Backbone bond lengths (Angstrom), bond angles and torsions (degrees), N, CA, C in turn:
res aa  C-N    CA-C-N  psi(-1)  N-CA   C-N-CA  omega(-1)  CA-C   N-CA-C  phi
1 M - - - 1.468 - - 1.527 109.04 -
2 R 1.301 115.18 129.19 1.465 118.64 -178.99 1.517 110.38 -75.77
3 R 1.327 115.81 137.22 1.451 120.93 170.87 1.516 107.30 -100.39
4 L 1.317 117.63 141.88 1.453 119.97 -171.57 1.514 110.84 -106.50
5 L 1.337 115.15 141.00 1.457 121.13 -172.94 1.514 113.55 -83.58
6 L 1.307 118.72 -51.43 1.457 119.91 -172.91 1.498 109.88 -135.86
7 F 1.358 116.57 128.83 1.446 123.36 -177.19 1.534 110.26 58.84
8 G 1.340 116.98 26.23 1.448 120.18 -177.76 1.498 113.78 67.65
9 L 1.354 118.15 25.91 1.459 119.53 -172.17 1.519 115.35 -123.92
10 L 1.352 119.56 -17.51 1.456 118.78 -174.76 1.523 108.66 -92.14
11 A 1.330 118.04 107.92 1.455 123.54 -170.00 1.517 112.12 -78.05
12 S 1.334 117.16 147.57 1.464 121.78 -177.61 1.519 110.93 -90.43
13 V 1.335 115.15 75.15 1.459 122.15 174.67 1.514 107.20 -113.75
14 H 1.314 119.35 116.35 1.460 121.99 -177.07 1.515 109.75 -83.01
15 A 1.329 115.33 121.57 1.455 119.99 -174.92 1.525 112.14 -63.91
16 Q 1.360 116.54 -30.62 1.446 116.83 -177.67 1.516 112.27 -69.30
17 E 1.318 118.14 -13.16 1.450 121.54 179.93 1.532 111.36 -93.58
18 T 1.319 117.33 -2.11 1.451 121.86 -178.45 1.516 109.16 -133.27
19 N 1.319 115.84 -167.38 1.453 120.96 174.02 1.523 109.15 -103.90
20 A 1.325 116.38 37.31 1.459 121.67 -173.95 1.519 111.60 -68.47
21 V 1.316 115.43 133.87 1.468 121.41 177.47 1.525 111.04 -127.05
22 A 1.323 117.56 -0.03 1.464 121.08 -176.22 1.521 109.38 -159.74
23 Y 1.338 114.39 167.62 1.462 121.63 175.53 1.518 109.07 -131.22
24 V 1.316 115.35 151.86 1.460 120.84 171.90 1.521 106.79 -79.40
25 F 1.325 116.96 113.08 1.455 120.07 -176.33 1.524 113.36 -102.90
26 D 1.291 118.95 -11.97 1.466 121.50 170.14 1.519 107.59 -163.32
27 V 1.331 116.42 140.97 1.458 118.76 -174.73 1.527 110.31 -159.22
28 S 1.318 114.91 145.14 1.459 122.32 172.57 1.517 107.44 -146.60
29 G 1.302 117.44 129.77 1.455 120.79 -178.87 1.522 111.66 106.28
30 Q 1.330 115.20 178.22 1.462 121.80 -174.87 1.530 111.17 -93.85
31 W 1.320 115.90 78.75 1.452 122.22 176.80 1.528 108.22 -94.09
32 R 1.346 116.03 131.11 1.458 120.53 -176.84 1.523 110.43 -137.27
33 T 1.338 115.70 159.53 1.453 120.52 -179.46 1.520 110.76 -99.68
34 A 1.342 114.47 138.73 1.463 120.93 177.18 1.538 108.66 -81.25
35 P 1.364 117.99 154.87 1.467 125.36 4.82 1.526 114.30 -94.47
36 Q 1.351 117.79 -6.14 1.452 118.06 -171.59 1.522 113.39 -79.48
37 F 1.364 117.41 -33.31 1.468 121.29 -178.89 1.532 111.10 49.46
38 A 1.321 116.18 42.21 1.457 120.01 -170.83 1.530 113.54 -80.57
39 T 1.333 116.53 -48.64 1.462 119.90 -176.30 1.519 110.48 -136.08
40 D 1.322 115.43 157.27 1.457 120.54 178.19 1.523 110.19 -70.21
41 L 1.334 115.50 141.58 1.455 120.53 173.63 1.523 109.43 -70.62
42 V 1.335 116.45 146.76 1.456 121.75 178.57 1.522 109.44 -124.37
43 R 1.292 116.30 160.49 1.462 120.84 179.49 1.522 109.84 -59.13
44 G 1.337 115.35 133.86 1.446 120.55 178.82 1.510 114.55 93.10
45 Q 1.328 118.49 -6.70 1.453 120.75 -177.44 1.525 111.22 -75.05
46 A 1.336 116.56 136.13 1.452 121.45 177.98 1.519 109.58 -70.76
47 V 1.343 115.44 144.79 1.465 122.19 178.91 1.518 108.19 -123.38
48 N 1.320 116.50 131.64 1.463 121.50 -176.10 1.519 111.88 -88.18
49 N 1.315 115.59 151.81 1.452 121.24 176.15 1.529 109.70 -62.82
50 G 1.326 116.10 133.60 1.454 121.47 179.32 1.509 114.94 93.19
51 E 1.325 118.08 -12.33 1.465 119.71 178.85 1.531 110.60 -70.67
52 V 1.319 115.51 154.53 1.459 122.21 179.26 1.520 108.48 -118.51
53 I 1.324 115.86 128.21 1.463 121.46 -177.85 1.524 109.00 -108.35
54 E 1.337 115.57 131.81 1.458 120.79 178.75 1.514 110.08 -133.91
55 L 1.325 115.36 151.38 1.454 121.84 174.88 1.522 108.57 -85.36
56 R 1.334 116.62 124.18 1.456 120.64 -176.43 1.521 112.92 -107.56
57 G 1.307 117.78 -4.85 1.456 120.21 -176.88 1.513 112.65 -122.28
58 D 1.309 115.71 -151.68 1.452 123.39 -176.71 1.527 110.97 -63.34
59 V 1.323 116.37 136.43 1.466 121.59 -179.20 1.518 111.60 -75.09
60 E 1.293 118.31 -34.20 1.464 122.62 -173.95 1.521 111.25 -57.57
61 S 1.319 115.98 126.73 1.470 125.23 176.21 1.521 113.38 66.88
62 A 1.329 119.72 9.41 1.461 121.53 179.76 1.524 110.75 -83.24
63 F 1.325 116.09 144.67 1.461 121.91 174.67 1.523 108.61 -161.92
64 I 1.328 115.71 160.33 1.461 121.23 174.64 1.518 108.92 -151.24
65 Y 1.335 116.43 136.66 1.465 123.18 176.76 1.527 108.27 -122.01
66 I 1.322 115.27 124.63 1.455 121.85 -179.19 1.522 108.85 -111.91
67 G 1.325 117.63 121.54 1.458 122.06 178.05 1.517 110.57 -101.02
68 F 1.332 116.81 125.46 1.458 122.13 -178.43 1.532 110.90 -92.91
69 I 1.332 115.53 161.91 1.457 120.14 -175.33 1.525 113.13 -68.70
70 D 1.327 117.10 -13.39 1.473 119.13 177.24 1.525 111.89 -95.63
71 G 1.342 117.50 5.10 1.457 121.65 178.56 1.510 114.47 95.00
72 S 1.321 119.24 -8.45 1.464 121.37 178.78 1.532 110.42 -76.90
73 V 1.325 115.57 162.86 1.460 121.23 -175.68 1.522 109.83 -134.89
74 E 1.325 116.03 136.85 1.463 121.95 170.85 1.520 107.31 -119.62
75 N 1.326 115.92 144.44 1.454 117.39 -179.37 1.528 111.66 -150.84
76 R 1.303 115.19 160.44 1.451 124.73 167.18 1.523 106.34 -131.45
77 D 1.332 116.62 125.73 1.467 120.44 -177.87 1.518 109.19 -130.28
78 C 1.314 115.36 103.27 1.464 121.22 -177.33 1.522 112.32 -70.66
79 R 1.320 117.06 -16.22 1.461 120.55 -178.79 1.525 111.00 -72.82
80 T 1.330 117.28 -31.48 1.459 121.03 -177.48 1.526 113.08 -111.05
81 L 1.335 117.23 -34.06 1.466 121.87 179.90 1.523 109.43 -132.64
82 P 1.328 116.65 73.89 1.474 120.00 -175.30 1.524 113.96 -59.84
83 K 1.338 118.50 -29.41 1.461 120.59 -178.89 1.526 111.48 -65.81
84 E 1.343 116.34 -31.57 1.454 119.43 -179.72 1.520 112.26 -66.19
85 C 1.322 116.61 -24.97 1.458 120.02 -176.76 1.524 112.65 -70.06
86 S 1.320 116.81 -15.26 1.458 119.95 176.70 1.521 111.47 -82.88
87 Q 1.351 116.63 -8.02 1.456 121.43 -179.27 1.530 110.03 -99.32
88 P 1.335 117.62 131.18 1.467 120.30 177.82 1.525 110.75 -61.71
89 L 1.302 116.19 150.27 1.457 122.49 176.23 1.525 107.96 -107.52
90 K 1.323 116.90 107.58 1.458 120.99 -178.72 1.524 109.60 -91.65
91 I 1.318 115.46 129.48 1.447 121.30 178.50 1.525 108.69 -82.69
92 A 1.315 115.34 105.81 1.466 120.93 -176.97 1.522 108.61 -129.26
93 F 1.322 116.47 95.20 1.460 121.68 178.62 1.521 108.63 -96.10
94 L 1.322 116.26 111.66 1.456 121.36 -174.68 1.529 112.65 -93.63
95 G 1.308 115.98 -9.55 1.461 118.98 -179.21 1.514 111.53 -78.97
96 S 1.317 115.33 -174.87 1.455 121.46 179.28 1.512 109.88 -124.84
97 S 1.321 116.73 136.41 1.459 120.11 177.59 1.520 111.42 -66.31
98 R 1.345 117.22 -13.82 1.458 120.12 178.65 1.526 111.96 -67.18
99 S 1.335 116.64 -21.60 1.457 120.12 179.21 1.526 111.86 -79.66
100 I 1.311 116.31 -7.61 1.458 121.82 179.82 1.530 108.38 -100.72
101 S 1.319 117.37 136.13 1.457 120.90 -175.54 1.529 110.88 -62.53
102 E 1.319 115.28 158.26 1.463 120.68 -177.43 1.523 111.74 -60.35
103 R 1.323 116.62 -43.23 1.461 118.40 -177.38 1.521 111.85 -68.65
104 L 1.356 117.33 -34.66 1.458 119.13 178.05 1.525 110.67 -70.38
105 R 1.339 117.36 -38.87 1.466 119.80 176.24 1.517 110.59 -61.03
106 D 1.343 115.89 -39.33 1.460 119.64 -178.90 1.516 110.94 -65.39
107 I 1.341 116.35 -42.38 1.461 120.39 177.51 1.525 110.34 -62.44
108 W 1.334 115.58 -49.46 1.462 120.08 -176.20 1.527 111.27 -62.95
109 N 1.333 116.13 -43.89 1.457 120.37 -176.54 1.519 113.39 -67.73
110 R 1.314 117.30 -15.01 1.461 120.69 -177.54 1.526 111.27 -123.74
111 L 1.298 115.96 37.28 1.463 119.31 -176.73 1.517 113.16 -63.69
112 T 1.305 118.30 -21.25 1.458 120.40 -176.45 1.513 111.33 -105.39
113 L 1.312 115.94 119.99 1.456 122.36 175.98 1.525 108.65 -115.46
114 P 1.334 118.65 111.51 1.457 119.71 -175.90 1.523 113.87 -67.71
115 D 1.312 117.97 -28.73 1.461 120.42 -175.51 1.517 110.27 -119.91
116 S 1.320 115.42 70.83 1.456 120.00 -179.56 1.519 109.65 -141.09
117 P 1.345 117.44 155.19 1.466 119.96 -178.66 1.516 111.72 -63.63
118 T 1.300 115.78 149.07 1.461 121.16 -177.21 1.525 110.68 -117.96
119 P 1.332 118.38 126.12 1.464 120.19 176.57 1.515 110.95 -78.89
120 V 1.298 116.31 155.90 1.464 120.94 173.90 1.514 106.74 -115.93
121 F 1.320 116.38 99.17 1.449 120.39 -176.57 1.518 110.05 -72.84
122 T 1.325 115.64 136.04 1.459 120.78 173.21 1.512 108.06 -114.16
123 M 1.317 116.98 154.15 1.459 121.07 -176.92 1.517 111.30 -97.36
124 S 1.322 115.86 152.21 1.459 121.76 -179.54 1.521 111.61 -67.73
125 R 1.275 115.39 155.18 1.463 121.78 175.05 1.518 108.03 -131.32
126 G 1.325 117.36 99.31 1.456 120.33 179.15 1.511 112.06 103.29
127 A 1.317 115.69 141.31 1.460 120.89 -173.84 1.521 113.05 -67.11
128 A 1.353 117.09 -24.58 1.455 119.70 -175.85 1.523 112.46 -83.38
129 T 1.324 118.04 -5.86 1.449 121.02 -177.30 1.527 110.65 -70.57
130 P 1.345 117.72 127.57 1.467 119.66 -179.98 1.526 110.88 -76.49
131 D 1.317 117.32 132.71 1.455 121.94 -178.47 1.520 110.55 -118.62
132 A 1.320 116.12 123.02 1.455 121.23 173.96 1.527 108.93 -80.23
133 T 1.328 116.29 165.53 1.455 121.05 178.52 1.529 109.45 -125.41
134 E 1.328 116.89 158.51 1.454 122.72 179.22 1.535 109.38 -58.67
135 A 1.338 116.47 136.60 1.463 119.26 -175.49 1.518 110.91 -166.08
136 V 1.334 114.54 164.36 1.464 122.54 169.44 1.520 107.46 -100.45
137 L 1.333 117.23 125.63 1.457 122.25 -176.79 1.531 109.25 -112.27
138 N 1.316 116.55 126.04 1.454 121.26 -178.54 1.525 110.03 -85.73
139 L 1.328 115.87 133.03 1.462 120.20 176.59 1.520 110.12 -75.67
140 R 1.323 115.07 126.98 1.457 121.57 174.21 1.518 107.04 -117.21
141 G 1.310 115.52 98.00 1.447 118.99 -171.92 1.520 110.02 73.99
142 A 1.325 116.16 -121.96 1.464 120.56 -176.33 1.522 112.93 -99.35
143 R 1.341 117.99 -3.47 1.461 120.08 -176.21 1.522 111.01 -132.24
144 P 1.322 116.87 148.41 1.465 119.74 -178.85 1.522 112.40 -80.10
145 D 1.330 115.22 155.32 1.453 121.94 171.09 1.530 107.28 -84.64
146 F 1.313 117.27 110.18 1.462 122.20 -173.80 1.527 113.69 -79.66
147 A 1.327 117.88 -8.24 1.464 120.97 -170.97 1.529 114.29 -51.02
148 P 1.345 120.67 -45.54 1.466 119.26 -177.50 1.532 114.16 -60.90
149 A 1.324 117.98 -23.39 1.465 121.29 -179.34 1.516 112.49 -89.40
150 L 1.339 117.59 -2.30 1.461 121.02 -171.81 1.527 113.32 -111.85
151 A 1.323 116.78 19.20 1.466 120.15 -175.41 1.520 113.27 -57.64
152 S 1.334 117.35 -30.93 1.465 121.03 -177.60 1.520 112.61 -104.12
153 V 1.312 116.78 13.36 1.465 121.39 -175.21 1.525 110.04 -106.39
154 A 1.316 116.62 132.68 1.461 120.94 177.82 1.525 110.21 -68.99
155 Q 1.323 116.18 151.16 1.453 118.72 179.89 1.518 110.40 -63.06
156 G 1.330 115.10 151.64 1.456 120.02 -178.71 1.512 111.52 154.10
157 D 1.313 115.63 -171.02 1.466 122.56 180.00 1.525 109.19 -105.54
158 Y 1.334 115.60 131.95 1.452 121.94 -175.68 1.518 111.19 -135.94
159 I 1.297 114.94 163.96 1.456 122.43 167.93 1.519 106.67 -105.77
160 A 1.325 116.42 123.90 1.463 121.82 179.69 1.522 109.08 -107.19
161 E 1.312 116.24 126.01 1.461 121.57 177.97 1.518 109.21 -113.23
162 L 1.323 116.70 127.90 1.460 123.32 179.87 1.527 108.96 -116.02
163 R 1.333 115.38 113.00 1.468 120.01 178.42 1.527 108.89 -102.50
164 P 1.337 118.39 118.49 1.466 120.12 -178.83 1.518 111.21 -64.01
165 L 1.336 116.26 134.07 1.465 120.83 -176.81 1.521 112.86 -91.27
166 D 1.330 117.41 -0.34 1.461 118.98 175.99 1.524 111.57 -92.34
167 G 1.340 115.47 2.58 1.461 119.97 177.52 1.515 114.08 80.50
168 A 1.322 117.93 -2.39 1.461 121.65 -179.12 1.520 110.00 -101.69
169 G 1.322 115.47 134.17 1.454 119.60 177.81 1.512 112.67 85.63
170 S 1.312 114.73 170.90 1.463 121.38 -177.71 1.521 109.83 -104.02
171 T 1.316 115.53 168.99 1.462 121.33 -179.92 1.524 110.54 -68.40
172 A 1.326 116.12 130.20 1.461 121.27 177.02 1.523 108.66 -89.05
173 R 1.324 116.35 137.56 1.467 121.99 -178.71 1.531 108.23 -122.20
174 L 1.335 115.83 118.97 1.460 120.35 -176.85 1.524 110.73 -125.61
175 D 1.323 115.21 148.20 1.464 120.96 171.48 1.522 107.65 -85.71
176 L 1.321 115.63 134.21 1.456 120.17 -172.47 1.524 110.48 -128.62
177 H 1.331 115.42 122.58 1.468 121.04 174.81 1.518 107.45 -106.35
178 W 1.339 116.45 118.61 1.458 122.11 -173.23 1.521 109.85 -115.65
179 T 1.325 115.07 110.09 1.462 122.54 172.50 1.520 106.31 -126.58
180 P 1.338 117.45 95.72 1.469 120.38 -173.02 1.524 111.88 -49.90
181 P 1.349 116.35 131.78 1.471 127.84 8.25 1.521 114.46 -97.68
182 Q 1.330 117.67 16.85 1.459 120.39 -173.78 1.527 111.35 -106.03
183 A 1.338 115.21 133.21 1.465 121.66 176.15 1.521 108.21 -120.32
184 I 1.318 116.76 123.65 1.461 121.90 179.81 1.520 108.23 -111.21
185 A 1.343 115.99 119.86 1.467 121.38 -177.69 1.518 109.79 -110.65
186 R 1.317 115.41 137.90 1.466 121.53 176.98 1.520 108.38 -129.53
187 G 1.330 114.17 135.11 1.460 118.97 -179.52 1.515 110.65 152.22
188 G 1.325 116.00 -159.41 1.448 120.97 -177.47 1.511 113.21 -71.87
189 A 1.328 115.27 169.92 1.459 121.56 179.82 1.522 110.69 -72.65
190 V 1.331 115.93 148.36 1.464 122.83 179.00 1.525 108.38 -124.36
191 K 1.324 116.30 132.51 1.459 121.54 178.80 1.528 110.16 -89.67
192 A 1.329 115.68 161.70 1.457 120.81 174.95 1.525 109.79 -65.00
193 G 1.341 115.90 146.17 1.457 120.20 178.82 1.512 112.18 152.26
194 L 1.328 115.85 -179.23 1.463 122.31 177.25 1.523 109.33 -90.23
195 Y 1.343 115.34 136.32 1.450 120.43 -178.14 1.528 110.89 -136.75
196 E 1.301 114.24 156.53 1.456 121.89 166.89 1.528 106.40 -97.50
197 L 1.330 116.24 117.34 1.462 121.58 -177.97 1.517 110.31 -101.00
198 Q 1.319 115.32 134.49 1.453 120.56 175.57 1.526 108.83 -136.80
199 L 1.329 115.80 132.30 1.460 121.90 179.00 1.515 110.57 -107.57
200 R 1.312 115.47 151.76 1.469 119.52 169.85 1.517 108.91 -157.37
201 E 1.298 114.08 149.19 1.459 119.78 169.35 1.524 107.29 -82.18
202 K 1.310 116.73 157.67 1.467 119.58 -174.48 1.518 112.51 -59.79
203 S 1.337 116.26 -28.19 1.468 119.38 -176.12 1.527 112.74 -105.00
204 S 1.346 117.77 7.19 1.459 119.10 -174.82 1.519 111.70 -119.61
205 V 1.328 115.34 168.24 1.452 120.53 174.34 1.528 108.34 -75.17
206 P 1.337 118.29 158.74 1.463 120.28 -179.64 1.519 111.93 -62.65
207 G 1.321 115.95 152.10 1.450 121.27 176.94 1.514 111.79 -86.54
208 Q 1.296 114.91 -175.20 1.458 122.22 178.43 1.527 110.01 -64.89
209 T 1.321 117.49 140.46 1.455 120.29 178.12 1.522 110.82 -79.97
210 A 1.320 115.34 155.51 1.463 121.61 177.13 1.518 108.42 -144.09
211 M 1.328 116.42 145.85 1.454 119.91 175.10 1.526 109.03 -81.78
212 V 1.332 116.26 137.28 1.460 120.98 174.90 1.520 108.54 -134.02
213 L 1.320 115.16 149.13 1.463 122.19 175.54 1.523 108.08 -108.89
214 V 1.317 116.40 115.69 1.464 122.33 178.19 1.525 107.46 -94.73
215 T 1.332 116.51 127.25 1.464 120.01 -172.42 1.519 110.73 -153.80
216 R 1.331 115.72 159.30 1.465 120.51 172.41 1.522 110.93 -94.03
217 S 1.325 117.28 -0.96 1.471 122.21 176.20 1.515 109.58 -105.11
218 G 1.312 116.15 40.18 1.457 121.59 -169.40 1.517 115.54 -59.50
219 V 1.330 117.94 -45.85 1.461 120.08 -175.45 1.523 110.47 -61.75
220 R 1.319 116.95 -46.55 1.466 121.02 -178.87 1.523 111.20 -66.20
221 L 1.324 117.25 -46.71 1.459 120.27 -177.53 1.526 111.85 -73.01
222 Q 1.326 117.66 -29.82 1.455 119.56 175.31 1.522 110.98 -63.93
223 A 1.330 117.17 -36.22 1.464 120.72 177.31 1.527 110.15 -66.70
224 D 1.327 117.25 -41.96 1.464 121.17 177.31 1.528 110.40 -62.31
225 F 1.320 115.76 -44.50 1.463 120.24 -178.20 1.522 111.03 -65.25
226 A 1.341 117.01 -41.20 1.463 120.72 -179.88 1.523 110.83 -62.64
227 E 1.332 116.72 -39.20 1.457 119.89 179.75 1.525 110.80 -66.88
228 A 1.325 116.56 -42.00 1.454 119.80 179.36 1.524 111.24 -68.35
229 A 1.327 117.47 -37.40 1.454 121.31 179.87 1.513 111.94 -68.01
230 A 1.339 117.45 -27.75 1.462 121.25 -179.02 1.518 112.34 -62.33
231 V 1.335 116.80 -22.59 1.466 120.98 177.57 1.524 110.64 -58.75
232 T 1.325 116.93 -30.51 1.462 121.45 -174.82 1.530 113.12 -90.74
233 K 1.316 117.55 4.68 1.469 121.70 -172.70 1.522 112.85 -54.25
234 N 1.319 117.19 -41.85 1.466 121.15 -175.94 1.520 113.48 -102.15
235 W 1.321 117.28 13.88 1.453 119.11 176.77 1.531 109.23 -67.88
236 P 1.329 118.08 140.47 1.469 120.49 -179.32 1.519 111.73 -69.27
237 E 1.323 115.10 163.43 1.465 120.71 -178.93 1.523 111.45 -58.19
238 A 1.331 116.48 -30.51 1.468 120.31 179.96 1.519 112.25 -62.52
239 M 1.338 116.83 -17.14 1.458 120.47 -179.51 1.525 112.65 -102.14
240 T 1.320 117.42 22.05 1.467 120.52 179.76 1.517 111.38 -59.11
241 G 1.322 116.60 -46.43 1.458 120.33 178.44 1.518 111.67 -63.66
242 A 1.331 116.43 -40.67 1.456 120.70 178.98 1.526 110.91 -64.45
243 R 1.329 116.24 -36.44 1.466 119.98 178.95 1.526 110.31 -61.26
244 R 1.323 117.36 -40.60 1.459 120.75 -179.66 1.529 110.99 -68.22
245 V 1.324 116.33 -36.71 1.459 120.30 175.34 1.523 110.11 -60.96
246 Y 1.321 115.71 -45.94 1.463 121.50 -179.65 1.528 110.88 -62.51
247 L 1.330 117.76 -47.12 1.456 120.69 -178.49 1.526 111.56 -64.51
248 A 1.333 116.90 -36.33 1.464 119.95 175.94 1.524 110.46 -63.27
249 A 1.339 116.79 -39.75 1.457 120.86 178.00 1.523 110.88 -64.38
250 V 1.336 116.91 -39.64 1.457 121.18 178.61 1.530 110.23 -62.90
251 L 1.327 117.06 -43.82 1.459 120.21 179.75 1.524 111.09 -62.38
252 K 1.313 116.90 -37.21 1.466 120.18 177.09 1.524 110.36 -63.35
253 Q 1.321 116.33 -40.51 1.445 119.91 179.50 1.525 111.09 -65.19
254 L 1.317 116.67 -42.90 1.455 120.64 178.75 1.526 110.50 -63.68
255 A 1.317 117.14 -40.02 1.458 121.82 179.26 1.529 111.02 -63.53
256 A 1.329 115.90 -32.44 1.462 120.68 -178.98 1.529 111.95 -85.75
257 G 1.348 116.57 -1.81 1.452 120.21 177.86 1.511 113.45 79.81
258 K 1.356 117.44 15.39 1.458 120.22 -176.35 1.526 112.37 -86.25
259 G 1.329 117.13 -26.74 1.459 118.30 -174.67 1.504 113.81 -115.77
260 S 1.332 117.30 20.54 1.457 120.28 -173.53 1.514 113.56 -89.26
261 G 1.343 117.22 -0.95 1.455 119.90 179.03 1.515 112.31 80.17
262 R 1.334 118.97 12.19 1.454 121.01 -179.45 1.525 110.48 -79.31
């Protein structure tokens, strides 16, 4: 039985146990793999090299985006190019996993963790809402350096809320002064772990949540995270949500010590 990573959709299929070269990162409709056509593909499901994907149901509003381990993307989108949906999508990865570093292969091959905390992403409301991004935050003393999570945030004063995703402890609330590239946090102590981070200005509604990993091994894990995130560099805008799912999965792997290169 598959366990799902995010929104009940990221399936626990370990790529190292198959010939997986890609994952389904966004999908709508009844897309299935030949020749069995047994069950619908779901977001996060591993796809093996040589498999053929076909749409078996209604064309209207159907689409599928497949992200490969080298960062390339294949898709069928019936909303914009309905004729393409009548053509099978063959998974043909011509590259070699040897060109991918050991730590990145380890992260990718273990993207699914059945027993790990799950974030609940909320969406922004209004253009002025500050949105944090997925990141590894290094602990400096008792508080994390928030700078890596603030790349898309305008300078200013914010309230940062960190909700632990392991279910232990209460939400930490810190005052945050952000003057790129420096972030100064004041408030209570924060322990290492996975958190849901949410920013807000004192007079605004909260921004979009993001998963962050707070750690004392920040430099090493930040390098691992940056390498894994680079896979998504050329993903289209339509895969923005899928990119966040992927980055959250990477952070879970780093938190579990699977992608740290140890």
